[in-house]
N, C-alpha and C positions, 0 to 999 in steps of 0.2 A: 503494498502500502505506498509508506514511502517511497520507492522509488518511483513511484507512479505518478502520486504528488509531484511530487520532487522534476520532472520530468515536461507534466504542463505548467508547472513554476517557470522554469526552464525559459521552457518555446517562448512566452511571449515576453521574455527579458524584462523582468521587470526585477529595478535596480537600487530606488530611488524610497523613499516613503514618502514621501513631499505627491510626488509621481503616478504614488499608484491610485484607481480607478477602485473604489468602493464596496463594490459588485463580490457576489462571489468567485473566486479563482483568480482575485487581485486581491484578497483580503493581505494588509502587508503583516501579519501576525503570522500568518500560512509562507509568505514567501522566504522559499532555499536560497543558501549564494550563488549564484550563477558560474557554470564552469570555466576555471581558468582565473576566477578573479582571488588569486592569492592563493598562501600554501594553504590555509580549508579549507581548498576547492578540490585537493588532491585527495588518491586515497577514498576510500568508501564517498565522501561529500561532507555537506555540512547542512543537512534539513531541521536540525531541532524539534521541534514538537508536532511540524505541520502533520501527522500524519494524524494529531491526537481529533479524538469527536467529544468531547467537550471540550470548552473555551474556559476560562475561572476568570473573574473579573471580581481584582481584588480594595482596598481602600485601608487599608490596617493593616498592622505586623502582624497582627495574632491571621487576621483571613491569607498575608504570605505564606507565613509560614506552615498552614494548614497547605495552599496549592500546592506548595512543593513538594509536601508529604504524600498527594498524590500520586496514586496510578501512571505513569509514562505510556504513550508518550503525552506529553502536555504544553499548554498551550495556557499562559496566566497573564491575561492585559492589568496596567495598575493602573487604577483612574486618581486623578492626583499626586498630593504627597504623601507618601509613609514617611509615617517618625520614628525610625529603629529605635530608637529609649525609649520607649515604653514599657508599661507593665503588661499583665494580660487582663488587664483591668482596664488599659488605654489612658493612662493616663503618665503623665511623660517622667521620665527617672532623671536622677541630672547624680554626678560623679560620686558623690554623699551617700547613694544607693548600693555602688558597689561595692566602698571601699570595705574590709574588712580585718581578721589580725590585726586591730588596729594598726591600722594604717594612717600615718595622716602625710600630707605634705612638708612640714617644716620640719618631721621627725622625723623625718625621710632625709633632708636636705641639712639636719644639723649631724647625723648619724655618718653618711658620706660625703662631706664635704671634704676636699683633698688636704684640709692643710690638717682636717680630723684623719681619714681616711687612708689618706693618701691619691698617688697618680697609676703605681705599678698595677693593679690590681681590681677587677670587676668587683660590683657591690655581692656582697652573702653575710646571711645571718635571716633575725627574724625580720627583720624593718623586709630586705629585701626580699624574703621569702611570701611576708605579705601585700607585696605590690604586686610579685605576678597572683596572688590568687583573689585580690584584688582584678585584676586584666582579665582573671579568667571569667570573673562571675559577670565585666564589664560582655566577653564576645559570647557567653550564655544567652546573651538579649540578644544584639548587633551582627550576630554573623545567622548570615543567613544558606541553607546550602542548598545547592542547585544538583543535583541527578543527570544524568544521559535522557537525550533524548528532549530539552527540555527547551519552551522559546518564550525569555519575558517580557514582553513589548510594552511602552507607554501606551493609552488608551488615550491619545490625545496633547493637545498639546499644556506643558507643561505638567506632567506628568515626573516622579519621581522619588530617588529615596534619600533622606536628610541619614544621617550618623548613621548607617546601614557598611555591611559590609558584606557582599557577596561572593561568596566561597566556592566555586569551582571546584573542587577539588575530588582526583579518580574521576573522573567524569568524561563524556565523549557526546559532539553533536550536541551542540549548546547554542543558543544565540541571545543575544543580549540587545534588546536596539530601541530607540526613540525614549532612550529616559534619562535628568537629570540627576548625579550621582553630588551630594552638596554636603562635605564638614563630616567626612569619617575620621573623628576625634578621638583618639583615647587618653583614658581618663588620668593614666597610671604611666605616664613612659619614664624610661630605666635608663639610669644616666650608666655610663662606659669610658672612668677615666681612661681608656687602653685605644678607642674607637679617635683617632688624628684624622683630620682632613689635611689636604695641603692648604700652609698660608693661613692655619687658623689655629687659634690659642686651642693650645692641647686639652680633646673628653667631645663626647655626644651627648645628646641627650637622644634616644632612640623609641619613638614607637612601632607596634607592630602591622595597623589592622588595613587593608588597603579594600577604596573604595571597589574594586574586583577585583579577586586575588586566585588564578588560575595553576593547581600543582596536580600534577599528575595527571592532566587531562590534553584531551583528542578534539582537533575539528572543533574547532567554537568561532565563531562570527558575531567581532562584537561593533554599533554598527550602528551613527548616528547619536550615540549617546556625546553628552558634553557629563564635563567632571569640574566639580572647582571648589574650593577652601570655602568661600562667602559664605557667612558674612565673618567669619573666623578664622579670616590669614593668618601665619603663623607670624606673621611683621609685627602684630597686635601683643605675639605672648611676651613674658619677660626675662630677663639674662641670667640662669642660674650660675653660678661655675663660670660666669665667664662664655656659655653657649647658647646661643638660645634654646630655649624650652622648647623643644616641636612639638606639637601633636598631632600631625598626619604624619602617615609611613607614606605608600604609596599612591599614587590612583589608579594601575594600571599593571599589574606585577604579574611575570610571566616565567613561571619556576618549577623547581624540581618536576624535568622533566618531560615538558608539559612540548607541546609539538602539531602544527598542523597549525596556525591561530591566523586570520586572517584579521588586521585590526582596522576600520574605513570608515571616515566622516565625524571623525570624534569631531569636538571640539577640549583641549586640555588645558587650563587656567587658572592663575590665582596659586600658585602651587608648587616645593620644592621639588622631592623626588616622584618625579615621574611617570617614570616607566620604566621596568628594570625587567631582563632577558636571562633569565640565568643566574642562580643565586648563589653559587660558591664556585672558588675558583677548584675549590678540590673534590668537584665533584664526579663519579664514578657511571652515573646514569646521562647527564646530560649530552657525552659526545653522540652524535649520531639525531638527536632531535632539538629541540628548540626552533623549530623550522616555523617564523615568523612574517609576514609582511602586512609591513606600514601604509599605507597609501590616504591622499586626499583625506589625513588629519588636519588642522588649527592647535601650533603648539604658542600658546600666548600667553607672557609672565610668566614661565614655570621656566625654574631655576637652571635645573639639570634632567639627564636622566629622560633625551628626549627621540632615542632610549636610549641605554645604556646596554650593552650586550656580553655575554657571555658565550662560547661553543655553538650559538645557532648562527646557521644563514638567513640575514635578516636583508627582505630585502625593503629600504623604505625609497617611499617615491610621494611625487607629487604632495606634499605635505607644505601647509605653508605657514614658518616660523615666525613672530613675531616676541615682542620684548628687549629684557638684558640678561639672560643667561649667564651663569655660571662656569657651560658647557648643555652640551645637548647633542651628540652620539658619544657615546663614551663604547670607546675602542676594546673590549676588553679579550680577556685568556679565553682563544680560540678561537676570536671570533670570527666572521664574518659578511659584514657589512656591506653592502651595496644601494648605498644613496645617490639614487637617478633620482633628474629633473626634480629637484624640489626648489624651492621659494622662498629666500631668508631677505627680510626685512628689516633695517635698522641696527643690523649688529654685525659686529667685526667681523672679519671671515677667519679667526684668530681663536671666536668662542663657541663655532660651533662643532670642533670636534676637542677632542683628549683622546693620550692613549692609557688606557689601565689597562698595561702590563699586554696588549694583543701586538700584534707585528704588521696589519694593515688591513684598508680598507676601500673597495670602489667607488670613483667618484665623479661620476661625469656628470654633465646637463645641471648643473645647479646654476640657482645668481642668485647674486647679492647686489640686491638695491637694482636690479634688471638688468642687469652684469656678471657675463663668465667670470669665476674665482673658483683655481682649484684651493680647493677648502683642508687637504690632505698638505698642501706647501706651506697655505696659512699656517697651518699646525706645525708643521716641522721648523719654519723661519723663528713660529715662538718660543720653541720648545725642541729647543737644540738637541737637549739631552733624550729626549721620546720620540725621536725619526719613528714613524710609519710606511710603511710600501703602500706604496698605489695600487695591487692586486689584489684583492677578498681569493680567487679561486677559483669562484665561478660565474657564471651568468643566468637570473632568473630569467622564468617563458613563462611561469604564470602572474601575468600582469594586465589582466583586463583596465578597460580603460585607464594608460597610459597617454603622458598627453604631455608636450612639449611644456618647461616651466613657467614662462610668459604668463602660459592661461591661468596659471594656483595667484597670479597676485591678489585678487579679491575675490580668490575662496569663502563656499557657504560651505557650515557644517555641523555639527551637533547636533542635538535631540531638539524638536519642535518645541520655542519660546509658548507659552502662555500666550493666551489671547488677551487683549487688552483689558476685559472687564473681565473681573473675576470676584466671584462670591465666597467668603468665608458659607465650608460646612458645605458646600457644594464642589466635595475633593478636595479641599483643604480643612483640615481637620483644628487649625489652629492662625492664628492672624498674622504670626511671622510666617509659617506654612505656606501662606499664597505670597507674602513680601520676597521671600524665593526666588519664587518660579517667576513673581509681574516683570516683563518688561519693564523698561525703564519709559516713562510718559503711560501708564497702566493705570486701571482705576481699579480698589480693593475696595467690592462694598459688606458693610461689617450687620448680617441683622442683628434682629434686638435682642440685647446678654450681656453679662459681664466675661467679658477675657481673661481670664489669671492666666497675663504671661509677660516676660520681658520680652518688648520687640528692640529690633535696630535697622534700620534703614541705611545703607552704606548710601556715600557720594556716586555709586553707580549706575543708582535707583534717579534716576536726575527725572522729574518731573511725575515723577510718584506721588497719586491722590487715593488718600483713606474715606470714604464716609457711609454715616451712618446710614442702614437703609429708612428708618423711621423718619427724621425729617426735625430727632429731638434724640436732643445732643446728650439728655438723661439716659435716655434705654439706651444705648449702646457705651461700656463701660471699657475700656481696656487697663487693666489695675492689677500693681504689684506690689510687697510691702516692706522692698532693702531702704536701707539705712546708708550711711556711712560708716556705722562703725558696725554691720551686719557683719560675719564671719559667712567667708566663701567655705567651701569646702576644705583648700587647703590650707585655711587654720589664718588667713591675710583678711581684713577688713577690704568692703567695697569703694572706697570715698566716696565722695562730694559724686565725682562724675558717674562713675560705678553704680552707684545705686538707681540712678533712673530707669521710669517704669519705661518709655520710649525712645533712646537716642534716635539722633534723626540728622544723615550728612547731609541727605543731596540735596542740589540744589531744587528750585522753578519746584518747592514739592505743596502740595496741599492737600487739608483736611477740613473735612464738614460735616458738620452734626453729629460729634460723637464728646468723646469725656478721656482723659488720661486722668489715670489716680495713682499717686503713691498714696496703702491706703496704713501704712509704718505709725505703729500707737506708743509714745514715749511710757505709757503709763504701764501697757504690758511689758514693757521692755526696760526696766530700771536700772539694769545694765549694761546700759549704751544711753552711752554720756556723747557720743559724737549722732547726732538725732537729721542732720540733714538728709533730706526726702526728697527726690527729683521726681516729677510724673512727665516732663517733661527735658529731653538737654536735646534745643536748637539749635545748629550750626550752617546750615547754609543759607544760598542768598536768595530772595524772589521768594521766600517761603509766606504763604499764604494761611492763615487759619481761622476757619470762618462757621460762625456760629459753635465754635470748642470750648468745653470748661473744662478747665485745669487745676485738679482739686490736689492739697495738701495742706503741709504745714509750714516744715522750714525749706526755706528752697521750691517751693517748688516747680517756675519754669526757669527754667538753666538759657535766657536767652542770647548765645555767643556764637562765635566764630571760630574756624578752624585754624587760624592762631593771630598771633600779635601783625601782623602784621594787612590782615584779611577779612575785607569790612562787608558784614552778611546783610544782609536789610529782609525786614520780619515785617508783615503785616500785622496784625490780632484786629478782628471786625468781627463786633457781636458777639465778641470774646464773655465767657463768667472764671475769674482766677480767684482760688481760695489762698488764703494761708498766714501765717504771724509771721516769721518769721526769715527776712531778709528775699522775698518771695515773689518777685521780679527782680530773678539778677543776670549780668553777665555782661559783656561787652556789643554784644548787637547793637546795628541800629535799626530799632524796632518802636515801627507807632501802633497805641492801640487805640483803635477807636468806638466810641458804646459799648467800652467793657467796663462788665462790673464786675468794679473786683471786691471781695470780703476781706476783712481783713479781723482772725478771729480774733477771742482775748486770749490771755495765757494768765489773767490774774493774775499779771505783776503791773509795776510801771518800771521802765516802760514792758506796755507788752510784746511791743514786735515794731517791724518795718518795714512797706510793705516794698521799696526798692534799695538796690545796691551793686548800681550800673561799675562797673568797670572799663568807660569807652575808653580809648588811645588818645592820650592827648593828638596826634595826626586827625581827629574824626573831628568834625565838630556836630556830630548828632550823635547821641545815645538813643533816651527814651522817651518821646515824646508820647504824656495822655491826654486822650484829646474829645473833648463833651464824654466825656465817661460819668459812672459814679462809682466813689468809693465808699463804703457801708461799712461799719462794724457796730459790733452789740458791745466789746470795750467803754469803761468808766470812759471820761471826758478827760482828757490831754494826757494821755496815756502809747501815746502812738505818735510815729515819727515818720514825716512821707518815704524817708529814704537817709542811706549816710553813704560814705566813697570807702566803693570795696575794692584793696588795691592787690590782688593776687600775689600773694610770694611775695611782698614788700616789692611790687616793680612801680618806681617813680612816674611810671610816664603813663600806668591808668589813672586818668583825670575824668571821674566820673562828669556824665554831659545828661542831667536830665528837665525836662519840662510838663509843666502840669498844667493844662488850663482849659479850660469852658467846664471846671469841671467838678460837681457837687463835691462837700468833705462833709463825710460828721462830725460828731463832736468830741473822737475820741480823737482826732489828730493834736497834736500839743500846739501851743502858739508857737516855738522855735521847735517850725517842722522838720528839722534838716539836725544830722546830730554828725561828728566825730564816729572813724571806726578806728581799731588794731593803731593810734596812733597817730594820724588821719587827717587831717581842722577841715569840717564842710568849709569851710571858707577858700580852701585850695579847689572846690570841684567847682565844677558849672550846671549851679544849682536854681530855678527862676522857677517862678508862676505866673500866669496870665490870667484877671477875668476867672477866678474861682468863685464856687459859690458855698452855702449849705453854714451850718453853722462852725465845723470846721477848717473855714477859710477865714483872712485877714491879712492886716499888713503890719508893716514894721520890719525893723531893723533887720530882724532877722527874717524877715521872709523876703528874698531877692522880689521883684517881680519887674516882670518885659514891660517897657515901654508899647506905644501902640508903632511904633514903627520898627519897631527890634521884634516885633511879634508877625509882621512881614516872614520875618527870615526862618519863621521858627512855623514850618506850616507842613505838615502831611507829603505834599509832594515833595518840599526840598529835602525831607528825613530820607522819601525811598529814590532822591537822586535820580528821577526819569523813568524807573520802571511802572507803571501802571498796572494794578494788578484785577485781573477780568475773574 
């Protein structure tokens, strides 16, 4: 039956997901690898689960595990984004849920600090045993075992697996297509002081889990997938013992005598150790195996291993390379890489090839920025002590689709991205999974409910929109309760920025008709003294919040910019902001128009501070509160309008705040501005204009704009030519 189906599909020459018609016989889930398409087409060919009588459509980890255990042949369609770090009840699991045997990162760091342990032996003992046991606990959840005669395919745009490790071990005849693999992170990296990298300080942190791992498997086709670490890229991890705390291993590793593999039309991005072919220099089973074709893939902003090869005959053709790698093609022991007709953009030629103990690589037809270049010659000139020959000793014949390199410069590859409009709950179990799947410029709708999670919107999601479905902000709430002093699994604390329920770095972001809340409760956590608890940290430019609520206590809304040299404009229209201490703060240029600002009472004097701007000296515009209402049930004369924040004692953070045409409650002090951390408020740029209400007033301690000055402190002046729509 399988051979009959394969013949039918080969006859129609269906080679791409996007072009595959939906009618019977052309179902992408039943497509097989065409003849001649790389090494996986040799031998019996690769048909996956195309002959299956039943198709399993899965939406959760539990459903996926059950489908993988069903009788073969099997077709598994993944709908939406599956979060692998979830328990049997579907609830998310954090790293601390896997920890056992007394493992904590601070204890591990203390035990194996090179100053204590030394650098000449690997860690051993109870804490290393506890780390390894904790890692096994995580693997038992995120490890997804794939058997023979299986096709796993995304059921539409945006489908994928976050945090999971697809393990094709001891299997044959497997197809994996149209999925986005995100952030397969290891909670328990191992420290190895003896694992040294050329030109780097001694030692390395090593992780174990690959997004897709092949071991002892044959005839496997990996096609039209996207592999990324976002939003948890390794560059955001700390340094321990002077080395990056690397929580990701491979995106696609092919090891342990695997053979006859085709890797086609995937995107590999935002990663370090990308693709390893062959796992050991001393293997006795790899020689004669590890035959792999790598073609029409995009390698973008990956550091190394694209691929790194031991033993295998590996045909690397028609791939696009972009970014700043340490190296791309690693020529290892007895490897035979045939690199043909690849297009390299913006990378120095000597950064492509590196000799990891090999002898030769064939390098033909490749272009660097549109010009022919010998990448082997560039390597040999840069590394004269590691010279390589130019003949890998074989000529590929299974090269279906081979084309000149110049046609690859605009190569499109990877999984189908999610459509422009996504709905949380429709294939996306969490807000973050919808954010991860959404394209830049996408719109995510949140039905009524409370979404208890931390979300992060990276800068790459430019133009993203989050909107509540009901038109009422109070109906749709994104909530979490971390504070500055809340302990993380590794024993450190989150800090002010890390406490944010939502961290939004994308330019042109929009939010409408929803609530961001940090529900940290001081009274329930008297042990926590650093009680800053951010609902939103916003750093993008041209950010538009429309009819949005921000609920918290201390440091509710962090309106900031990416760095001190960048100005970020933000517009808050018809928003409600609640808090007590410094609850609108940061260095953004932000306009609050028709806002309702609620200053909560703490039962003290002072009760709090509405603003704590940290505007940079060279920026004339910080916060503008206009045509708004500040309200409070705090006793009269117990609230300040603001104080000047100098982060880290920065003398160039000169707060700029104008509050105009706004109703002020009796809670506002007659002298409404005050000093902060030794910096006098009179050195800042505070002013009022035409405010009303029982808390308004004039006097030497209440700087006022003149009518002429007021013309310079308007919404249009602050937003600098940007007109929110």
